[in-house]
C-alpha positions as CSV (number, residue, x, y, z in Angstrom):
1,M,118.0,99.2,81.9
2,L,114.8,97.6,83.4
3,Q,114.5,100.4,85.8
4,A,114.6,103.2,83.7
5,S,111.8,101.0,81.4
6,A,109.9,100.7,84.7
7,T,109.5,104.4,85.6
8,E,108.3,105.6,82.2
9,L,105.6,103.5,82.3
10,L,105.0,104.7,85.8
11,D,104.9,107.7,83.9
12,Q,102.5,106.2,81.3
13,L,99.8,105.5,83.9
14,K,100.3,108.5,86.5
15,E,99.1,110.6,83.7
16,I,96.1,109.1,82.6
17,I,95.2,108.9,86.4
18,R,95.9,112.4,86.9
19,N,93.6,113.1,83.9
20,C,90.8,110.9,85.1
21,K,87.3,112.1,87.0
22,D,87.6,110.5,90.7
23,E,84.2,109.4,90.1
24,D,85.3,107.5,87.0
25,F,88.2,106.7,88.6
26,S,86.5,104.3,91.2
27,R,83.5,103.4,88.6
28,S,83.0,99.5,87.6
29,L,83.0,99.7,83.5
30,A,81.0,96.7,81.8
31,V,84.5,96.8,79.5
32,L,86.5,95.8,82.5
33,S,84.0,92.9,83.8
34,D,82.0,95.1,85.8
35,S,86.0,96.4,87.7
36,T,86.6,99.6,87.8
37,F,89.6,101.8,86.7
38,G,91.1,101.9,89.8
39,Q,91.3,97.8,90.6
40,H,93.4,97.3,87.5
41,V,96.0,100.8,88.9
42,R,95.7,98.8,92.4
43,H,96.6,95.6,91.1
44,T,99.4,96.9,89.3
45,L,100.7,98.9,91.7
46,E,100.5,96.2,94.5
47,F,102.8,93.6,92.1
48,F,105.4,96.5,92.5
49,I,105.5,96.8,96.0
50,C,105.7,93.0,96.7
51,L,109.0,93.3,95.0
52,F,109.4,96.5,97.1
53,D,109.1,94.3,99.8
54,A,111.0,91.4,98.5
55,K,114.4,93.7,99.4
56,N,114.2,93.1,102.8
57,A,111.9,89.8,103.4
58,G,114.1,87.8,100.1
59,V,110.8,86.6,99.1
60,I,108.4,87.4,96.9
61,N,104.8,86.2,96.8
62,Y,102.3,88.1,94.7
63,D,99.4,85.9,96.0
64,N,99.9,88.0,99.2
65,R,99.1,91.6,97.6
66,K,96.9,93.4,100.2
67,H,94.4,94.4,97.8
68,D,94.1,97.9,99.1
69,K,90.8,99.4,98.8
70,F,91.8,102.6,99.5
71,I,95.1,102.7,96.2
72,E,91.7,101.7,93.6
73,T,89.4,104.3,95.4
74,D,92.2,107.5,95.7
75,P,93.5,108.6,92.2
76,V,95.7,110.5,94.5
77,L,96.8,107.9,96.3
78,A,97.5,105.7,93.8
79,V,99.6,108.8,92.2
80,S,101.7,108.9,95.4
81,V,102.2,105.3,95.5
82,I,103.8,105.2,91.9
83,E,106.1,108.4,92.8
84,S,107.2,105.8,96.0
85,I,107.6,103.0,93.6
86,Q,109.4,105.0,91.4
87,E,111.8,106.3,94.0
88,F,112.8,103.2,95.0
89,L,113.7,101.9,91.5
90,S,115.5,105.1,91.0
91,T,117.5,103.8,93.9
92,Q,117.8,100.4,93.4
93,K,120.9,99.9,91.0
94,T,122.3,96.2,91.9
95,D,120.1,92.7,91.5
96,F,119.5,90.4,94.5
97,P,118.4,87.0,94.9
98,V,115.0,86.5,95.9
99,S,112.9,83.3,96.6
100,F,109.9,83.3,94.2
101,E,106.8,81.4,95.6
102,A,103.2,80.9,94.2
103,N,100.3,78.8,94.2
104,Y,99.0,77.8,91.3
105,T,96.2,75.3,92.3
106,L,93.0,75.9,94.5
107,K,93.8,74.0,97.5
108,E,95.9,76.3,100.2
109,G,99.5,75.5,101.0
110,E,100.3,74.2,97.7
111,L,103.6,76.7,97.3
112,Q,105.3,76.4,94.2
113,K,108.8,77.6,95.3
114,M,112.0,78.6,93.2
115,P,114.9,80.9,93.1
116,S,115.0,84.2,91.2
117,S,115.8,87.5,91.5
118,F,115.0,91.6,91.9
119,S,115.8,92.1,87.9
120,R,113.7,89.1,86.9
121,E,110.6,90.2,88.9
122,L,111.3,93.6,87.6
123,A,110.8,92.7,83.7
124,Y,108.0,90.3,85.3
125,N,105.9,92.9,86.9
126,I,107.0,95.3,83.4
127,E,105.3,92.9,81.6
128,H,102.2,92.7,84.1
129,A,102.1,96.6,84.1
130,I,101.9,96.2,80.1
131,H,99.0,93.8,80.3
132,H,96.8,95.9,82.5
133,M,97.5,99.0,81.3
134,A,96.5,97.5,77.8
135,L,93.2,96.6,79.8
136,L,92.9,100.2,80.7
137,K,93.6,101.4,77.1
138,V,90.2,99.3,76.2
139,A,88.3,101.1,78.8
140,V,89.4,104.1,78.0
141,N,88.5,103.5,74.5
142,Q,85.0,102.7,74.9
143,S,84.1,104.2,78.5
144,L,86.9,107.1,79.6
145,D,87.4,108.9,76.1
146,Y,87.8,112.0,77.5
147,I,91.5,110.7,79.0
148,E,93.8,111.3,76.3
149,L,96.3,108.2,75.9
150,P,100.6,108.4,76.2
151,E,101.7,107.5,72.7
152,N,102.4,103.4,72.7
153,F,100.1,103.3,76.1
154,G,99.3,99.6,77.1
155,V,102.0,98.7,74.0
156,A,104.8,96.3,74.4
157,T,108.1,97.4,73.5
158,S,108.7,94.6,71.2
159,T,105.8,95.2,69.4
160,V,106.5,99.0,69.3
161,R,110.0,98.0,68.0
162,Y,108.2,95.8,65.3
163,Q,106.1,98.3,64.3
164,A,108.5,100.8,63.5
165,G,110.6,98.3,61.5
166,S,107.7,97.0,59.6
167,N,107.1,100.4,58.8
168,A,110.3,101.7,57.5
């Protein structure tokens, strides 16, 4: 079930946020091209927030994220946002249609629109989260090595299955 997969990923993210020192959460890191641990967390969470908002709006547009500075600088707030997302996921048992829109050009007003669904966008959010968690894994390994990473943090489930099969 997609909701369970997303919840497990968010649990891993929550764990490393809780283990990150407050000053490191918002410190620019060279290994992240001078972005911060918190910015990657915020970016990841805002995609889930867009999906949450699509429940009422019927439209999902990841370009319209809020870029909330509080989420990227306050680890306690980031954990609270994760818990809110997890609560939403635990209650959302059915799929529903959404209209996906995005601008893939540098020109304003060039929206591409296409039909999608909650489940399709949740699958995308899972893949997107894994991608950013892989970047955070690099940051932890290079600059924040006091943080213990959960097993398979930032690794796609298909890769975990492949590695398990090739090691058998």
